[in-house]
All heavy atoms as TSV, in Angstrom:
chain	resi	resn	atom	element	x	y	z
A	1	MET	N	N	100.531	76.205	104.345
A	1	MET	CA	C	101.559	77.227	104.617
A	1	MET	C	C	101.384	78.444	103.662
A	1	MET	O	O	101.535	79.556	104.131
A	1	MET	CB	C	102.875	76.574	104.529
A	1	MET	CG	C	104.042	77.537	104.829
A	1	MET	SD	S	104.150	77.753	106.567
A	1	MET	CE	C	105.644	78.561	106.713
A	2	ALA	N	N	101.181	78.141	102.380
A	2	ALA	CA	C	100.970	79.269	101.413
A	2	ALA	C	C	99.835	80.174	101.744
A	2	ALA	O	O	99.888	81.350	101.584
A	2	ALA	CB	C	100.810	78.665	99.988
A	3	ASP	N	N	98.729	79.604	102.310
A	3	ASP	CA	C	97.575	80.374	102.690
A	3	ASP	C	C	97.910	81.359	103.874
A	3	ASP	O	O	97.398	82.444	103.871
A	3	ASP	CB	C	96.401	79.530	103.105
A	3	ASP	CG	C	95.810	78.733	101.831
A	3	ASP	OD1	O	96.070	79.120	100.690
A	3	ASP	OD2	O	95.129	77.757	102.063
A	4	VAL	N	N	98.706	80.899	104.802
A	4	VAL	CA	C	99.054	81.725	105.870
A	4	VAL	C	C	99.920	82.850	105.350
A	4	VAL	O	O	99.723	84.064	105.798
A	4	VAL	CB	C	99.796	80.865	106.950
A	4	VAL	CG1	C	100.394	81.800	108.032
A	4	VAL	CG2	C	98.902	79.821	107.528
A	5	LYS	N	N	100.858	82.593	104.561
A	5	LYS	CA	C	101.818	83.617	103.991
A	5	LYS	C	C	101.067	84.635	103.147
A	5	LYS	O	O	101.453	85.814	103.085
A	5	LYS	CB	C	102.895	82.966	103.206
A	5	LYS	CG	C	103.985	83.840	102.722
A	5	LYS	CD	C	105.113	83.884	103.729
A	5	LYS	CE	C	106.274	84.517	103.128
A	5	LYS	NZ	N	107.092	85.209	104.005
A	6	LYS	N	N	99.969	84.231	102.511
A	6	LYS	CA	C	99.224	85.050	101.526
A	6	LYS	C	C	98.809	86.407	102.265
A	6	LYS	O	O	98.835	87.419	101.644
A	6	LYS	CB	C	98.065	84.296	101.043
A	6	LYS	CG	C	97.296	85.079	99.990
A	6	LYS	CD	C	96.197	84.119	99.416
A	6	LYS	CE	C	95.419	84.845	98.336
A	6	LYS	NZ	N	94.385	84.049	97.802
A	7	GLY	N	N	98.254	86.306	103.506
A	7	GLY	CA	C	97.733	87.453	104.157
A	7	GLY	C	C	98.768	88.342	104.907
A	7	GLY	O	O	98.456	89.326	105.494
A	8	VAL	N	N	100.013	87.910	104.985
A	8	VAL	CA	C	101.046	88.581	105.779
A	8	VAL	C	C	101.635	89.667	104.854
A	8	VAL	O	O	102.239	89.426	103.857
A	8	VAL	CB	C	102.098	87.617	106.258
A	8	VAL	CG1	C	103.176	88.405	107.005
A	8	VAL	CG2	C	101.495	86.479	106.998
A	9	LEU	N	N	101.439	90.900	105.343
A	9	LEU	CA	C	102.032	92.017	104.571
A	9	LEU	C	C	103.466	92.392	105.045
A	9	LEU	O	O	103.740	92.293	106.232
A	9	LEU	CB	C	101.169	93.272	104.756
A	9	LEU	CG	C	99.733	93.240	104.222
A	9	LEU	CD1	C	99.018	94.468	104.596
A	9	LEU	CD2	C	99.752	92.958	102.722
A	10	SER	N	N	104.301	92.732	104.150
A	10	SER	CA	C	105.672	93.116	104.534
A	10	SER	C	C	105.620	94.534	105.194
A	10	SER	O	O	104.614	95.255	105.014
A	10	SER	CB	C	106.549	93.109	103.266
A	10	SER	OG	O	106.244	94.238	102.382
A	11	GLU	N	N	106.663	94.917	105.798
A	11	GLU	CA	C	106.735	96.238	106.413
A	11	GLU	C	C	106.595	97.295	105.318
A	11	GLU	O	O	105.899	98.349	105.552
A	11	GLU	CB	C	108.025	96.417	107.237
A	11	GLU	CG	C	107.958	95.710	108.509
A	11	GLU	CD	C	106.766	96.038	109.418
A	11	GLU	OE1	O	106.473	97.310	109.611
A	11	GLU	OE2	O	106.045	95.137	109.916
A	12	ARG	N	N	107.248	97.121	104.186
A	12	ARG	CA	C	107.151	98.133	103.093
A	12	ARG	C	C	105.801	98.206	102.517
A	12	ARG	O	O	105.296	99.314	102.308
A	12	ARG	CB	C	108.201	97.786	102.021
A	12	ARG	CG	C	108.278	98.869	100.998
A	12	ARG	CD	C	108.761	100.167	101.584
A	12	ARG	NE	N	110.279	100.255	101.433
A	12	ARG	CZ	C	110.951	101.347	101.815
A	12	ARG	NH1	N	110.383	102.307	102.380
A	12	ARG	NH2	N	112.262	101.252	101.739
A	13	GLU	N	N	105.075	97.133	102.402
A	13	GLU	CA	C	103.694	97.106	101.900
A	13	GLU	C	C	102.811	97.893	102.897
A	13	GLU	O	O	102.012	98.707	102.527
A	13	GLU	CB	C	103.215	95.680	101.722
A	13	GLU	CG	C	103.805	94.990	100.607
A	13	GLU	CD	C	103.674	93.440	100.617
A	13	GLU	OE1	O	103.165	92.947	101.591
A	13	GLU	OE2	O	103.992	92.843	99.591
A	14	LYS	N	N	103.062	97.641	104.232
A	14	LYS	CA	C	102.269	98.440	105.216
A	14	LYS	C	C	102.554	99.921	105.133
A	14	LYS	O	O	101.628	100.697	105.250
A	14	LYS	CB	C	102.597	97.870	106.597
A	14	LYS	CG	C	102.069	96.441	106.878
A	14	LYS	CD	C	102.556	96.009	108.222
A	14	LYS	CE	C	102.267	94.541	108.472
A	14	LYS	NZ	N	102.798	94.170	109.868
A	15	GLN	N	N	103.845	100.234	104.945
A	15	GLN	CA	C	104.173	101.673	104.867
A	15	GLN	C	C	103.469	102.336	103.658
A	15	GLN	O	O	102.915	103.431	103.814
A	15	GLN	CB	C	105.694	101.880	104.603
A	15	GLN	CG	C	106.531	101.622	105.798
A	15	GLN	CD	C	107.980	101.767	105.504
A	15	GLN	OE1	O	108.452	101.419	104.439
A	15	GLN	NE2	N	108.767	102.300	106.474
A	16	CYS	N	N	103.449	101.670	102.564
A	16	CYS	CA	C	102.808	102.242	101.321
A	16	CYS	C	C	101.323	102.402	101.595
A	16	CYS	O	O	100.745	103.387	101.236
A	16	CYS	CB	C	103.026	101.326	100.173
A	16	CYS	SG	S	104.809	101.352	99.550
A	17	LEU	N	N	100.671	101.376	102.202
A	17	LEU	CA	C	99.305	101.484	102.465
A	17	LEU	C	C	98.967	102.564	103.435
A	17	LEU	O	O	97.907	103.213	103.288
A	17	LEU	CB	C	98.718	100.135	102.930
A	17	LEU	CG	C	98.744	98.987	101.972
A	17	LEU	CD1	C	98.251	97.706	102.624
A	17	LEU	CD2	C	97.994	99.306	100.754
A	18	ARG	N	N	99.848	102.815	104.406
A	18	ARG	CA	C	99.558	103.936	105.375
A	18	ARG	C	C	99.672	105.283	104.691
A	18	ARG	O	O	98.813	106.199	104.945
A	18	ARG	CB	C	100.633	103.904	106.505
A	18	ARG	CG	C	100.338	102.777	107.490
A	18	ARG	CD	C	101.287	102.802	108.705
A	18	ARG	NE	N	101.289	101.589	109.412
A	18	ARG	CZ	C	102.254	100.663	109.446
A	18	ARG	NH1	N	103.421	100.861	108.795
A	18	ARG	NH2	N	102.137	99.554	110.170
A	19	TRP	N	N	100.589	105.421	103.705
A	19	TRP	CA	C	100.664	106.687	102.979
A	19	TRP	C	C	99.409	106.791	102.059
A	19	TRP	O	O	98.931	107.897	101.851
A	19	TRP	CB	C	102.002	106.777	102.217
A	19	TRP	CG	C	103.132	107.092	103.059
A	19	TRP	CD1	C	104.168	106.300	103.357
A	19	TRP	CD2	C	103.311	108.336	103.791
A	19	TRP	NE1	N	104.997	106.903	104.244
A	19	TRP	CE2	C	104.533	108.181	104.505
A	19	TRP	CE3	C	102.648	109.505	103.834
A	19	TRP	CZ2	C	105.049	109.275	105.296
A	19	TRP	CZ3	C	103.120	110.557	104.653
A	19	TRP	CH2	C	104.277	110.431	105.389
A	20	ILE	N	N	99.017	105.692	101.435
A	20	ILE	CA	C	97.747	105.753	100.576
A	20	ILE	C	C	96.592	106.184	101.382
A	20	ILE	O	O	95.782	106.969	100.960
A	20	ILE	CB	C	97.527	104.379	99.953
A	20	ILE	CG1	C	98.569	104.101	98.867
A	20	ILE	CG2	C	96.119	104.322	99.358
A	20	ILE	CD1	C	98.543	102.722	98.306
A	21	GLU	N	N	96.539	105.755	102.636
A	21	GLU	CA	C	95.460	106.073	103.564
A	21	GLU	C	C	95.412	107.617	103.769
A	21	GLU	O	O	94.358	108.207	103.967
A	21	GLU	CB	C	95.625	105.392	104.866
A	21	GLU	CG	C	94.532	105.657	105.913
A	21	GLU	CD	C	94.802	104.961	107.238
A	21	GLU	OE1	O	95.914	104.702	107.514
A	21	GLU	OE2	O	93.805	104.613	107.928
A	22	GLN	N	N	96.580	108.239	103.720
A	22	GLN	CA	C	96.714	109.691	103.957
A	22	GLN	C	C	96.461	110.416	102.617
A	22	GLN	O	O	96.549	111.680	102.606
A	22	GLN	CB	C	98.112	109.984	104.397
A	22	GLN	CG	C	98.493	109.377	105.787
A	22	GLN	CD	C	97.562	109.910	106.880
A	22	GLN	OE1	O	97.225	111.056	106.943
A	22	GLN	NE2	N	97.135	109.008	107.721
A	23	GLY	N	N	96.130	109.732	101.548
A	23	GLY	CA	C	95.750	110.387	100.262
A	23	GLY	C	C	96.959	110.632	99.361
A	23	GLY	O	O	96.781	111.339	98.419
A	24	LYS	N	N	98.105	109.989	99.684
A	24	LYS	CA	C	99.289	110.253	98.831
A	24	LYS	C	C	99.261	109.449	97.570
A	24	LYS	O	O	98.792	108.342	97.566
A	24	LYS	CB	C	100.570	109.865	99.587
A	24	LYS	CG	C	100.784	110.667	100.908
A	24	LYS	CD	C	101.074	112.097	100.583
A	24	LYS	CE	C	101.404	112.833	101.885
A	24	LYS	NZ	N	101.418	114.225	101.768
A	25	SER	N	N	99.826	110.002	96.540
A	25	SER	CA	C	99.916	109.252	95.234
A	25	SER	C	C	101.205	108.383	95.290
A	25	SER	O	O	102.015	108.510	96.175
A	25	SER	CB	C	100.111	110.276	94.094
A	25	SER	OG	O	101.294	110.967	94.156
A	26	SER	N	N	101.375	107.498	94.260
A	26	SER	CA	C	102.585	106.644	94.251
A	26	SER	C	C	103.811	107.529	94.122
A	26	SER	O	O	104.807	107.214	94.762
A	26	SER	CB	C	102.408	105.724	93.082
A	26	SER	OG	O	101.485	104.781	93.255
A	27	TRP	N	N	103.751	108.596	93.295
A	27	TRP	CA	C	104.878	109.411	93.186
A	27	TRP	C	C	105.246	110.150	94.513
A	27	TRP	O	O	106.432	110.116	94.824
A	27	TRP	CB	C	104.550	110.503	92.168
A	27	TRP	CG	C	105.744	111.392	91.935
A	27	TRP	CD1	C	106.866	111.155	91.074
A	27	TRP	CD2	C	105.984	112.677	92.552
A	27	TRP	NE1	N	107.700	112.262	91.188
A	27	TRP	CE2	C	107.224	113.126	92.083
A	27	TRP	CE3	C	105.311	113.402	93.477
A	27	TRP	CZ2	C	107.726	114.381	92.503
A	27	TRP	CZ3	C	105.845	114.643	93.925
A	27	TRP	CH2	C	107.073	115.098	93.406
A	28	GLU	N	N	104.244	110.565	95.248
A	28	GLU	CA	C	104.537	111.250	96.527
A	28	GLU	C	C	105.088	110.258	97.585
A	28	GLU	O	O	106.045	110.569	98.266
A	28	GLU	CB	C	103.226	111.805	97.053
A	28	GLU	CG	C	102.734	113.006	96.315
A	28	GLU	CD	C	101.387	113.519	96.709
A	28	GLU	OE1	O	100.421	112.660	96.898
A	28	GLU	OE2	O	101.173	114.745	96.801
A	29	ILE	N	N	104.600	108.974	97.510
A	29	ILE	CA	C	105.060	107.979	98.463
A	29	ILE	C	C	106.538	107.656	98.129
A	29	ILE	O	O	107.396	107.491	98.974
A	29	ILE	CB	C	104.249	106.744	98.384
A	29	ILE	CG1	C	102.814	107.066	98.921
A	29	ILE	CG2	C	104.904	105.584	99.207
A	29	ILE	CD1	C	101.782	105.959	98.583
A	30	ALA	N	N	106.825	107.542	96.762
A	30	ALA	CA	C	108.215	107.296	96.298
A	30	ALA	C	C	109.116	108.357	96.814
A	30	ALA	O	O	110.298	107.991	97.276
A	30	ALA	CB	C	108.184	107.183	94.800
A	31	VAL	N	N	108.756	109.609	96.788
A	31	VAL	CA	C	109.643	110.717	97.289
A	31	VAL	C	C	109.891	110.497	98.745
A	31	VAL	O	O	111.067	110.662	99.232
A	31	VAL	CB	C	109.054	112.016	96.924
A	31	VAL	CG1	C	109.777	113.188	97.625
A	31	VAL	CG2	C	109.004	112.302	95.394
A	32	VAL	N	N	108.845	110.283	99.529
A	32	VAL	CA	C	108.967	110.131	100.971
A	32	VAL	C	C	109.909	108.981	101.369
A	32	VAL	O	O	110.705	109.063	102.243
A	32	VAL	CB	C	107.589	109.995	101.604
A	32	VAL	CG1	C	107.684	109.636	103.088
A	32	VAL	CG2	C	106.772	111.270	101.465
A	33	LEU	N	N	109.658	107.802	100.671
A	33	LEU	CA	C	110.394	106.581	101.017
A	33	LEU	C	C	111.776	106.531	100.253
A	33	LEU	O	O	112.537	105.564	100.500
A	33	LEU	CB	C	109.547	105.343	100.625
A	33	LEU	CG	C	108.249	105.204	101.435
A	33	LEU	CD1	C	107.548	104.002	100.948
A	33	LEU	CD2	C	108.564	105.226	102.915
A	34	ASN	N	N	111.977	107.519	99.406
A	34	ASN	CA	C	113.259	107.506	98.657
A	34	ASN	C	C	113.500	106.282	97.795
A	34	ASN	O	O	114.590	105.633	97.839
A	34	ASN	CB	C	114.470	107.746	99.621
A	34	ASN	CG	C	115.706	108.214	98.817
A	34	ASN	OD1	O	115.613	108.843	97.781
A	34	ASN	ND2	N	116.891	107.748	99.330
A	35	VAL	N	N	112.409	105.904	97.071
A	35	VAL	CA	C	112.444	104.838	96.160
A	35	VAL	C	C	111.801	105.217	94.858
A	35	VAL	O	O	111.224	106.307	94.844
A	35	VAL	CB	C	111.687	103.497	96.708
A	35	VAL	CG1	C	112.385	102.919	98.002
A	35	VAL	CG2	C	110.258	103.830	96.967
A	36	SER	N	N	111.780	104.366	93.812
A	36	SER	CA	C	111.125	104.762	92.571
A	36	SER	C	C	109.623	104.533	92.685
A	36	SER	O	O	109.096	103.811	93.565
A	36	SER	CB	C	111.639	103.959	91.432
A	36	SER	OG	O	111.196	102.631	91.429
A	37	GLU	N	N	108.903	105.223	91.802
A	37	GLU	CA	C	107.438	105.099	91.761
A	37	GLU	C	C	107.072	103.661	91.441
A	37	GLU	O	O	106.114	103.113	91.929
A	37	GLU	CB	C	106.929	106.088	90.721
A	37	GLU	CG	C	105.373	106.065	90.703
A	37	GLU	CD	C	104.860	107.147	89.744
A	37	GLU	OE1	O	105.652	107.892	89.130
A	37	GLU	OE2	O	103.640	107.248	89.642
A	38	ASN	N	N	107.885	103.036	90.520
A	38	ASN	CA	C	107.592	101.652	90.137
A	38	ASN	C	C	107.742	100.726	91.396
A	38	ASN	O	O	107.024	99.761	91.522
A	38	ASN	CB	C	108.559	101.127	89.068
A	38	ASN	CG	C	108.204	101.744	87.751
A	38	ASN	OD1	O	107.086	102.088	87.494
A	38	ASN	ND2	N	109.251	101.774	86.826
A	39	THR	N	N	108.671	101.012	92.283
A	39	THR	CA	C	108.852	100.187	93.415
A	39	THR	C	C	107.598	100.316	94.403
A	39	THR	O	O	107.111	99.361	94.942
A	39	THR	CB	C	110.123	100.653	94.227
A	39	THR	OG1	O	111.191	100.372	93.349
A	39	THR	CG2	C	110.316	99.805	95.492
A	40	VAL	N	N	107.121	101.493	94.546
A	40	VAL	CA	C	105.860	101.710	95.288
A	40	VAL	C	C	104.740	100.947	94.664
A	40	VAL	O	O	104.011	100.244	95.398
A	40	VAL	CB	C	105.550	103.243	95.369
A	40	VAL	CG1	C	104.155	103.464	95.976
A	40	VAL	CG2	C	106.603	104.043	96.163
A	41	ASN	N	N	104.558	101.013	93.426
A	41	ASN	CA	C	103.488	100.328	92.714
A	41	ASN	C	C	103.649	98.815	92.911
A	41	ASN	O	O	102.648	98.113	93.070
A	41	ASN	CB	C	103.394	100.690	91.260
A	41	ASN	CG	C	102.903	102.130	91.084
A	41	ASN	OD1	O	102.135	102.635	91.832
A	41	ASN	ND2	N	103.356	102.742	89.992
A	42	PHE	N	N	104.855	98.312	92.844
A	42	PHE	CA	C	105.115	96.936	93.099
A	42	PHE	C	C	104.653	96.501	94.468
A	42	PHE	O	O	103.912	95.485	94.597
A	42	PHE	CB	C	106.652	96.597	92.939
A	42	PHE	CG	C	107.044	95.294	93.452
A	42	PHE	CD1	C	106.915	94.206	92.529
A	42	PHE	CD2	C	107.592	95.103	94.666
A	42	PHE	CE1	C	107.304	92.928	92.956
A	42	PHE	CE2	C	107.960	93.781	95.052
A	42	PHE	CZ	C	107.858	92.687	94.156
A	43	HIS	N	N	104.914	97.222	95.429
A	43	HIS	CA	C	104.556	96.943	96.803
A	43	HIS	C	C	103.049	97.032	97.019
A	43	HIS	O	O	102.378	96.228	97.666
A	43	HIS	CB	C	105.262	97.689	97.861
A	43	HIS	CG	C	106.719	97.458	97.959
A	43	HIS	ND1	N	107.182	96.211	98.350
A	43	HIS	CD2	C	107.826	98.154	97.709
A	43	HIS	CE1	C	108.474	96.216	98.361
A	43	HIS	NE2	N	108.934	97.410	97.987
A	44	VAL	N	N	102.429	98.047	96.410
A	44	VAL	CA	C	101.028	98.209	96.457
A	44	VAL	C	C	100.228	97.085	95.807
A	44	VAL	O	O	99.281	96.522	96.357
A	44	VAL	CB	C	100.512	99.591	95.920
A	44	VAL	CG1	C	99.064	99.698	95.805
A	44	VAL	CG2	C	101.107	100.703	96.709
A	45	LYS	N	N	100.767	96.705	94.636
A	45	LYS	CA	C	100.095	95.604	93.893
A	45	LYS	C	C	100.229	94.290	94.687
A	45	LYS	O	O	99.293	93.509	94.736
A	45	LYS	CB	C	100.731	95.411	92.504
A	45	LYS	CG	C	100.234	96.527	91.594
A	45	LYS	CD	C	100.944	96.348	90.164
A	45	LYS	CE	C	100.588	97.532	89.325
A	45	LYS	NZ	N	101.268	97.481	88.053
A	46	ASN	N	N	101.345	94.039	95.355
A	46	ASN	CA	C	101.491	92.854	96.194
A	46	ASN	C	C	100.579	92.866	97.274
A	46	ASN	O	O	99.960	91.800	97.640
A	46	ASN	CB	C	102.917	92.705	96.610
A	46	ASN	CG	C	103.815	92.236	95.577
A	46	ASN	OD1	O	103.466	91.606	94.569
A	46	ASN	ND2	N	105.182	92.376	95.858
A	47	ALA	N	N	100.399	94.034	97.929
A	47	ALA	CA	C	99.494	94.174	99.080
A	47	ALA	C	C	98.048	93.883	98.638
A	47	ALA	O	O	97.316	93.254	99.302
A	47	ALA	CB	C	99.640	95.528	99.760
A	48	MET	N	N	97.691	94.482	97.498
A	48	MET	CA	C	96.329	94.284	96.942
A	48	MET	C	C	96.064	92.798	96.664
A	48	MET	O	O	95.018	92.349	96.938
A	48	MET	CB	C	96.197	95.171	95.704
A	48	MET	CG	C	96.102	96.600	95.973
A	48	MET	SD	S	96.094	97.600	94.499
A	48	MET	CE	C	94.752	96.975	93.569
A	49	ARG	N	N	97.079	92.170	96.090
A	49	ARG	CA	C	96.898	90.691	95.820
A	49	ARG	C	C	96.726	89.947	97.091
A	49	ARG	O	O	95.830	89.070	97.204
A	49	ARG	CB	C	98.107	90.160	95.066
A	49	ARG	CG	C	98.106	88.720	94.711
A	49	ARG	CD	C	99.349	88.190	93.993
A	49	ARG	NE	N	100.555	88.670	94.580
A	49	ARG	CZ	C	101.144	88.106	95.705
A	49	ARG	NH1	N	100.584	87.179	96.265
A	49	ARG	NH2	N	102.251	88.617	96.137
A	50	LYS	N	N	97.503	90.234	98.154
A	50	LYS	CA	C	97.398	89.531	99.409
A	50	LYS	C	C	96.063	89.800	100.095
A	50	LYS	O	O	95.578	88.957	100.800
A	50	LYS	CB	C	98.561	89.927	100.305
A	50	LYS	CG	C	99.897	89.363	99.833
A	50	LYS	CD	C	101.018	89.890	100.754
A	50	LYS	CE	C	102.392	89.404	100.262
A	50	LYS	NZ	N	103.450	89.959	101.195
A	51	LEU	N	N	95.578	91.001	99.947
A	51	LEU	CA	C	94.346	91.404	100.558
A	51	LEU	C	C	93.056	91.084	99.745
A	51	LEU	O	O	91.969	91.407	100.109
A	51	LEU	CB	C	94.359	92.916	100.955
A	51	LEU	CG	C	95.448	93.275	101.938
A	51	LEU	CD1	C	95.513	94.796	102.100
A	51	LEU	CD2	C	95.193	92.686	103.310
A	52	GLU	N	N	93.385	90.543	98.571
A	52	GLU	CA	C	92.343	90.166	97.550
A	52	GLU	C	C	91.378	91.343	97.308
A	52	GLU	O	O	90.194	91.267	97.366
A	52	GLU	CB	C	91.566	89.009	98.109
A	52	GLU	CG	C	92.436	87.777	98.218
A	52	GLU	CD	C	91.708	86.551	98.881
A	52	GLU	OE1	O	90.524	86.687	99.287
A	52	GLU	OE2	O	92.236	85.520	98.824
A	53	THR	N	N	91.986	92.439	96.882
A	53	THR	CA	C	91.259	93.608	96.507
A	53	THR	C	C	91.586	94.094	95.081
A	53	THR	O	O	92.687	93.796	94.676
A	53	THR	CB	C	91.362	94.796	97.537
A	53	THR	OG1	O	90.492	95.835	97.156
A	53	THR	CG2	C	92.796	95.274	97.550
A	54	SER	N	N	90.768	94.720	94.375
A	54	SER	CA	C	91.068	95.172	93.048
A	54	SER	C	C	91.240	96.676	92.939
A	54	SER	O	O	91.459	97.214	91.870
A	54	SER	CB	C	89.967	94.746	92.063
A	54	SER	OG	O	88.771	95.216	92.503
A	55	SER	N	N	91.159	97.349	94.071
A	55	SER	CA	C	91.237	98.801	94.111
A	55	SER	C	C	92.131	99.306	95.233
A	55	SER	O	O	92.150	98.691	96.322
A	55	SER	CB	C	89.817	99.377	94.201
A	55	SER	OG	O	89.823	100.598	94.849
A	56	ARG	N	N	92.927	100.331	95.019
A	56	ARG	CA	C	93.749	100.937	96.087
A	56	ARG	C	C	92.965	101.621	97.102
A	56	ARG	O	O	93.427	101.762	98.247
A	56	ARG	CB	C	94.692	101.953	95.537
A	56	ARG	CG	C	95.484	102.024	94.721
A	56	ARG	CD	C	96.312	103.130	94.168
A	56	ARG	NE	N	96.996	104.059	95.087
A	56	ARG	CZ	C	98.238	104.394	94.981
A	56	ARG	NH1	N	98.979	103.881	94.093
A	56	ARG	NH2	N	98.697	105.285	95.814
A	57	THR	N	N	91.794	102.113	96.740
A	57	THR	CA	C	90.994	102.816	97.729
A	57	THR	C	C	90.175	101.842	98.585
A	57	THR	O	O	89.880	101.983	99.649
A	57	THR	CB	C	89.987	103.810	97.022
A	57	THR	OG1	O	89.181	102.968	96.107
A	57	THR	CG2	C	90.742	104.836	96.249
């Protein structure tokens, strides 16, 4: 069960990744989503962990 959940991205993680794809910084994403930059980084780090990658690009 844990392996299945590992690859499932939350909607917020997907939103952050879509903005990263458009070249936005964490600060810019935070402004668009009306959250803190730390919150954006939290979601991006979780997505990176789930996708088993070490880089945002």
